[in-house]
DOKOL-192888 format. One record per residue (C-alpha): x, y negated, z negated; residue in three letters. Coordinates in Angstrom, 2 decimals. Each point is the difference from the previous one (the first is absolute). Layout:
X|Y|Z|ALA
...
! end
This chain:
10.97|-19.01|14.85|MET
-2.90|-1.43|-1.98|SER
-0.19|-0.47|-3.74|GLY
-2.66|1.03|-2.50|ALA
-3.39|-1.61|0.25|SER
-1.36|-2.60|-2.38|SER
-1.10|1.30|-3.41|PRO
-3.17|-2.11|0.39|ASP
-1.54|3.03|1.72|LEU
-0.10|1.75|-3.36|TYR
-2.80|-2.32|-1.04|ALA
-1.84|0.13|3.33|THR
-2.83|2.42|0.66|LYS
0.42|1.00|3.64|VAL
-2.38|2.35|1.78|THR
1.26|2.63|2.43|PHE
-2.07|-1.58|2.77|ALA
1.82|-3.29|-0.58|GLU
3.29|1.84|0.40|LEU
-1.09|1.24|3.44|GLY
-0.89|3.58|-0.91|VAL
-2.33|1.78|2.45|HIS
-3.72|-0.21|-0.93|PRO
-0.35|3.82|-0.03|ASP
2.83|0.25|-2.54|LEU
-1.52|-2.81|-2.08|CYS
-3.31|1.87|-0.02|ALA
1.65|3.15|-1.42|VAL
1.79|-2.03|-2.67|LEU
-3.21|-1.80|-0.96|THR
-1.80|3.34|-0.36|SER
2.76|0.97|-2.46|GLN
-0.46|-3.22|-1.98|GLY
3.21|-1.58|1.35|ILE
-0.59|-3.53|1.22|THR
3.03|-2.16|-0.85|THR
3.67|0.68|0.55|ALA
2.61|0.59|-2.70|PHE
3.03|-2.34|0.19|PRO
2.25|2.39|1.94|ILE
-2.82|0.57|2.49|GLN
-0.69|-3.72|0.39|ALA
3.69|-0.64|0.59|LEU
0.81|2.79|2.45|THR
-3.10|0.85|2.07|ILE
-0.03|-3.20|2.07|HIS
3.65|0.37|1.06|ASP
-0.37|3.71|0.63|ALA
-3.04|-0.57|2.21|LEU
2.05|-2.55|1.93|ALA
2.49|2.76|0.82|GLY
2.83|-1.12|-2.27|ARG
2.32|2.39|-1.78|ASP
-0.85|-0.40|-3.69|VAL
1.89|0.71|-3.22|CYS
-2.27|0.05|-3.03|GLY
1.46|0.07|-3.49|LYS
-2.53|1.11|-2.57|ALA
-0.37|2.59|-2.69|LYS
-2.09|3.14|0.37|THR
-3.68|-0.72|-0.64|GLY
0.00|-3.48|1.51|SER
-2.12|0.96|3.01|GLY
2.69|0.75|2.57|LYS
-1.96|2.82|1.69|THR
-2.55|-2.38|1.51|LEU
2.76|-2.55|0.55|GLY
1.63|2.27|2.57|PHE
-2.91|2.31|0.82|GLY
-2.46|-2.52|1.39|LEU
2.44|-1.64|2.47|PRO
1.34|3.40|1.08|MET
-3.46|1.42|0.68|LEU
-1.05|-3.12|1.85|GLN
3.10|-0.09|2.21|ARG
-0.23|3.70|0.86|VAL
-3.70|-0.36|0.82|ALA
0.76|-2.96|2.29|ASP
2.77|1.89|1.83|SER
-0.42|2.95|2.33|GLU
-1.86|2.91|-1.48|LYS
1.75|3.13|-1.20|GLU
2.45|1.40|2.53|LEU
-1.27|3.21|1.60|VAL
1.75|3.03|-1.49|ARG
-0.22|2.28|3.06|GLU
1.37|2.78|-2.17|GLY
2.93|-2.11|-1.19|GLY
0.65|-1.57|-3.38|PRO
-2.32|-2.47|-1.70|ALA
1.03|-3.58|0.76|ARG
-1.41|-2.31|-2.66|PRO
-0.11|-3.77|0.50|ARG
0.38|-0.78|-3.69|GLY
2.13|1.62|-2.71|LEU
0.05|-0.60|-3.76|VAL
3.14|1.47|-1.56|LEU
0.01|0.35|-3.79|LEU
1.85|1.97|-2.69|PRO
-2.46|2.42|-1.63|THR
-2.89|2.29|0.85|ARG
-2.25|-1.64|-2.64|GLU
0.50|-3.41|1.57|LEU
-0.64|1.47|3.45|ALA
-3.34|1.39|-1.19|VAL
-0.99|-3.31|-1.59|GLN
0.86|-2.07|3.07|VAL
-1.83|2.51|2.22|TYR
-3.15|-0.24|-2.12|GLU
0.04|-3.79|0.32|VAL
0.70|-0.15|3.74|LEU
-2.06|2.94|1.31|LYS
-3.46|-1.68|-0.28|PRO
1.42|-3.25|1.34|LEU
1.54|1.79|2.97|GLY
-3.25|1.84|0.68|ALA
-1.79|-3.36|0.29|ALA
2.28|-0.81|2.95|LEU
-0.16|3.48|1.51|GLY
3.53|0.93|-1.08|LEU
1.31|3.37|-1.19|HIS
1.97|-0.39|-3.25|VAL
2.12|2.96|-1.14|ASN
2.14|0.69|-3.06|ALA
2.97|2.40|0.01|VAL
2.15|0.74|-3.04|TYR
1.99|2.77|-1.61|GLY
-1.54|2.50|-2.39|GLY
-3.07|0.50|2.22|ALA
-0.78|2.52|2.75|ASP
1.95|-1.21|3.06|ILE
-2.11|2.09|2.39|GLU
-3.15|-1.73|-1.19|ARG
1.70|-3.36|0.52|GLN
1.02|1.01|3.52|ILE
-3.62|0.94|0.84|LYS
-1.10|-3.42|-1.24|SER
2.60|-1.73|2.19|LEU
-1.16|1.96|3.04|ARG
-3.58|-1.21|-0.51|ARG
1.17|-3.62|0.30|GLY
2.56|-2.36|-1.47|CYS
-0.01|-3.79|0.32|ASP
1.42|-0.79|-3.45|ILE
2.19|2.31|-2.05|ILE
0.86|-0.34|-3.69|ILE
3.06|2.07|-0.83|ALA
2.77|0.84|-2.41|THR
3.42|0.04|1.72|PRO
0.80|3.70|-0.34|GLY
-3.30|1.29|1.38|ARG
0.08|-2.56|2.83|LEU
3.38|1.28|1.17|ILE
-1.11|3.64|-0.40|ASP
-2.93|-0.65|2.34|LEU
2.29|-1.81|2.43|GLY
2.43|2.94|0.03|ASP
-2.92|2.35|0.72|ARG
-0.97|-2.10|3.03|GLY
-3.36|-0.94|-1.52|GLU
0.67|-3.72|-0.49|LEU
1.69|-2.76|1.98|ASN
0.45|-3.44|-1.60|VAL
1.75|-1.72|2.91|GLU
-3.10|-1.92|1.14|HIS
-1.01|-1.70|-3.26|LEU
-1.59|-3.42|0.14|ASP
0.19|-0.46|-3.78|VAL
2.35|1.51|-2.57|LEU
-0.68|-0.52|-3.70|VAL
2.61|0.75|-2.65|LEU
-1.84|0.11|-3.32|ASP
1.85|0.15|-3.35|GLU
3.24|-0.41|1.96|ALA
2.08|-0.43|-3.16|ASP
-1.30|3.32|-1.36|ARG
0.88|1.75|3.24|MET
3.53|-1.38|-0.39|ALA
0.15|1.14|-3.64|ASP
-1.13|3.48|1.00|MET
2.61|0.32|2.76|GLY
-2.38|-0.33|2.95|PHE
1.88|-2.77|1.87|MET
1.54|2.42|2.55|PRO
-3.48|1.27|0.90|GLN
-1.37|-3.54|0.21|VAL
2.80|-0.99|2.35|GLU
-0.69|3.18|2.01|TRP
-3.40|-1.51|0.79|VAL
1.28|-3.52|0.58|LEU
2.64|1.17|2.49|ARG
-2.62|1.87|2.02|ARG
-2.29|-2.99|0.41|ILE
2.71|-2.63|0.49|ALA
-0.50|-0.13|3.79|GLU
-3.80|-0.31|-0.23|HIS
-1.52|-3.40|-0.83|ALA
-1.60|0.37|-3.41|HIS
-0.85|-1.80|-3.20|GLN
1.53|0.92|-3.38|THR
-1.70|-0.72|-3.31|LEU
2.21|0.69|-3.02|LEU
-1.32|-0.07|-3.55|PHE
2.23|0.44|-3.02|SER
0.37|-1.05|-3.63|ALA
3.57|-1.11|0.79|THR
1.65|-1.26|3.18|LEU
3.65|0.43|-0.91|ASP
2.72|2.58|0.65|GLY
-1.02|2.70|2.48|ALA
-3.31|-1.77|0.72|ILE
1.74|-3.25|0.91|ASP
2.26|1.87|2.43|ARG
-3.03|1.71|1.52|LEU
-1.76|-3.32|0.51|VAL
3.02|-1.67|1.61|LYS
0.66|2.92|2.33|ARG
-3.47|1.02|1.17|TYR
-2.49|-2.85|-0.50|LEU
-0.39|-2.92|2.40|THR
-0.29|-3.49|-1.51|ASP
-2.07|1.24|-2.95|PRO
-2.14|-2.23|-2.15|VAL
0.45|0.57|-3.75|PHE
-2.78|-0.10|-2.58|HIS
0.36|0.59|-3.73|GLU
-2.79|0.33|-2.53|VAL
1.08|1.02|-3.46|ALA
3.41|-0.47|-1.54|SER
1.29|2.35|-2.67|ASP
-0.66|-2.67|-2.63|THR
-3.63|-0.44|1.08|GLN
-0.51|3.77|-0.03|THR
1.48|0.38|-3.48|VAL
-2.02|-2.90|-1.41|SER
-3.30|1.73|0.73|LEU
0.90|2.90|-2.30|MET
0.08|0.48|-3.76|VAL
3.35|1.69|-0.71|HIS
0.74|2.14|-3.05|HIS
3.31|1.68|-0.86|PHE
-0.42|2.56|-2.76|PHE
2.74|1.80|-1.88|ASN
-1.46|3.46|-0.70|VAL
1.30|3.15|-1.67|HIS
0.53|3.14|2.04|GLN
-2.43|2.09|-2.05|MET
-2.70|-2.70|0.16|ASP
0.41|-1.19|3.59|ARG
-2.73|2.19|1.55|VAL
-2.42|-0.94|-2.78|LYS
0.70|-3.70|0.61|VAL
-0.65|0.56|3.73|ALA
-3.26|1.83|-0.81|ALA
-1.15|-2.80|-2.32|ALA
0.60|-2.58|2.73|ILE
-1.80|2.12|2.62|CYS
-3.02|0.36|-2.29|ASN
-0.22|-3.75|-0.56|SER
0.87|-1.34|3.47|MET
-2.20|2.04|2.30|GLY
1.49|0.41|3.49|LYS
3.72|0.60|-0.56|THR
2.79|0.84|2.44|LEU
3.08|1.53|-1.66|ILE
3.43|0.27|1.60|PHE
2.51|2.78|-0.65|CYS
3.39|0.39|1.64|ARG
-0.30|3.68|0.92|THR
-2.64|2.39|1.31|LYS
0.59|2.37|-2.90|ARG
-0.32|-2.88|-2.44|GLY
-3.31|-1.02|1.56|ALA
-1.41|3.53|-0.26|ASP
1.19|0.32|-3.59|ARG
-1.53|-3.34|-1.00|LEU
-3.36|0.99|1.51|VAL
-0.03|3.18|-2.11|GLU
0.95|-1.96|-3.12|GLN
-2.65|-2.67|0.58|LEU
-2.67|2.64|0.59|GLN
0.88|1.51|-3.39|LYS
-0.63|-3.46|-1.49|GLU
-3.46|-0.07|1.61|GLY
0.92|-2.24|2.94|VAL
-1.36|0.96|3.43|ASN
3.04|-0.39|2.26|ALA
1.38|1.37|3.27|ALA
3.35|-0.26|1.77|ALA
0.96|-1.15|3.48|ILE
3.43|0.86|1.42|HIS
1.72|1.51|3.01|GLY
-0.11|3.65|-1.12|ASP
-3.80|0.10|-0.12|LEU
-2.08|1.09|2.97|ARG
-1.42|-2.87|2.04|GLN
-3.54|1.01|-0.95|SER
0.91|-0.22|-3.70|GLN
1.56|-3.42|0.43|ARG
-2.98|-1.30|1.96|GLU
-2.49|1.31|-2.58|LYS
1.89|-1.54|-2.93|ALA
0.31|-3.31|1.82|LEU
-3.66|0.02|1.08|ALA
-1.22|0.83|-3.51|ASP
2.18|-2.74|-1.50|PHE
-1.13|-2.56|2.58|SER
-3.66|0.92|-0.62|ALA
0.38|-0.29|-3.81|ASP
-0.63|3.73|-0.45|LYS
3.53|0.46|-1.35|LEU
1.16|-2.58|-2.56|PRO
3.73|0.78|0.03|VAL
2.34|0.74|2.92|LEU
3.63|0.97|-0.64|VAL
2.26|-0.68|2.98|ALA
3.59|0.06|1.13|THR
1.39|-3.07|1.76|ASP
0.07|1.56|3.47|VAL
-3.57|1.28|-0.21|ALA
-1.30|-3.39|-1.11|ALA
1.70|-2.16|2.63|ARG
-2.55|-2.12|1.81|GLY
-3.04|1.34|-1.86|LEU
-2.98|-2.31|0.25|HIS
-2.23|0.60|-3.01|ILE
-2.43|-2.61|-1.23|ASP
-0.75|-0.64|-3.65|GLY
3.08|1.48|-1.69|VAL
-0.17|-1.35|-3.56|ASP
3.43|1.08|-1.14|CYS
3.32|1.11|1.46|VAL
2.20|1.94|-2.41|MET
3.73|0.57|0.45|HIS
0.30|3.26|-1.92|PHE
3.51|0.32|1.43|ASP
1.89|-3.25|0.71|PRO
0.22|-1.12|3.64|PRO
3.35|0.00|1.78|GLU
0.25|-3.81|0.17|ASP
-2.01|-3.22|0.00|HIS
-1.24|0.57|3.57|LYS
-1.35|3.41|-0.95|ALA
-1.62|-1.58|-3.07|TYR
-1.78|-2.51|2.23|LEU
-1.05|2.64|2.50|HIS
-1.44|2.29|-2.67|ARG
-1.61|-2.85|-1.91|SER
-1.55|-1.34|3.19|GLY
-2.61|2.79|-0.07|ARG
-1.85|-2.25|-2.48|THR
-0.71|-3.76|0.16|ALA
-0.99|0.38|3.65|ARG
-1.69|-2.57|2.23|ALA
0.16|-2.70|-2.65|GLY
-1.28|2.02|-2.96|SER
1.93|0.65|-3.21|THR
1.33|3.21|-1.48|GLY
1.98|1.53|-2.84|VAL
3.48|1.49|0.46|VAL
1.50|2.13|-2.79|VAL
3.54|1.36|-0.28|SER
0.62|2.82|-2.51|LEU
3.66|-0.11|-1.02|LEU
2.04|2.48|-2.00|LEU
2.84|-1.40|-2.10|TRP
2.56|0.50|2.79|ASN
-2.15|-1.66|2.70|GLN
-0.36|-3.49|-1.46|THR
3.08|-1.38|1.74|ILE
-1.46|0.98|3.40|GLU
-3.19|-1.86|-0.87|ALA
1.92|-3.10|-1.09|GLU
1.85|-0.07|3.33|VAL
-3.29|0.25|1.91|ILE
-1.53|-2.82|-2.03|MET
3.00|-2.26|0.64|ARG
-0.17|0.65|3.76|ARG
-3.72|-0.88|0.03|LEU
0.28|-2.92|-2.45|ALA
-2.37|1.81|-2.35|LEU
0.24|-0.92|-3.66|LYS
-1.72|2.74|-1.97|ARG
0.96|1.59|-3.32|PRO
0.65|3.73|-0.21|ILE
-2.40|1.08|-2.74|VAL
0.10|3.24|-1.96|GLU
-3.41|1.67|0.09|VAL
-1.56|3.24|-1.21|PHE
-3.00|1.83|1.41|SER
-2.25|-1.18|-2.87|ASN
0.77|-3.69|0.59|ASP
-3.36|-1.86|0.29|PRO
1.52|-2.41|2.54|HIS
-0.01|2.81|2.58|LEU
-3.78|-0.32|0.23|LYS
0.17|-3.53|1.42|ASN
3.24|-0.43|1.93|LEU
-1.44|-2.56|2.41|ALA
-0.47|-2.45|-2.87|GLN
2.94|0.88|-2.26|TRP
2.93|-2.43|0.14|ASP
2.91|1.24|-2.13|PRO
1.94|-3.17|0.89|THR
-2.50|-2.09|-1.96|MET
0.26|2.34|-2.99|GLU
3.79|-0.35|0.00|GLU
-0.29|-3.79|0.11|ALA
-2.30|0.03|-3.05|LEU
2.38|2.09|-2.11|ARG
! end
């Protein structure tokens, strides 16, 4: 078992060609303006290309998709071509297993043009979409499949998909799959490929508990790489904890949205998300919701509009937002408190991505301050809980406002 690589790589600009990535893949990346590797990519790609099982610990938004995608595509392209169906199930050589349909779509959009450069068919299958259309796509060709656990098993039960001949298995956002109760489905896949020689690449924000047991049971002499600790992640953000009044809370949220630009707001429930969208719209804020009760087309449109800066505010539940990769989020707002410090980090990690900074705001009612204090202690955050109203001028410049300094001057 190997340890984490040297942190010196953080300061090193490494090209994908230097890491051993195929020239055709490098050409596609260059055409997209991607020339040097992020830290998690620089750390993991070389070992993955060498055929090692890899465990990568890094937060969402650190560049994991290329970290596992490039080695997987390259290995599948170098192996035998797609197994002939002959009327039987599709037999992909590579599988990316991940927790949500939104993440599946995002990974597919990254890997499809790269796979095409090597002559590979890349497919995405996930719940909430037309399964018959997905089956037709599989029947046209399937070298790489990107899937959520439930839909993968549905297709297997229908006899349309066989995963027993995988060369590469990727488990992306493994900790989130554990949190969402997907470990039995993950092990369903692992048991079926245990007899076939394959490579496993596991990426997760944490490597403890259920993930540690998974690693010890199913991975072979894995090499471990870690990029960002919780402390490093937190330090890139400006954190605010505001005590607000029930009747003024929506107006405070609207004032922040109007001043911050691209804002992602978290609510605990689907109904709460829908209600907040209606309330924000009455305050003149253009907002939309994303949660599990919406049609897939609605979720995709809201996400696409938000990603393209056509929609300034997206209100999400925790499950819907797991693994979302959205660039340029200026502010994350905890309209409802997260369950614990891990959930706070996961939500907050939608901003301050890839080395940039971001603002994180928690709106707390009088009976929620103790929860916030517990979270701050767990994360070693020392921030005052400040009472604010919707007409507070500080809300117009949260990135620069430091209430701690004001307290010290009193």
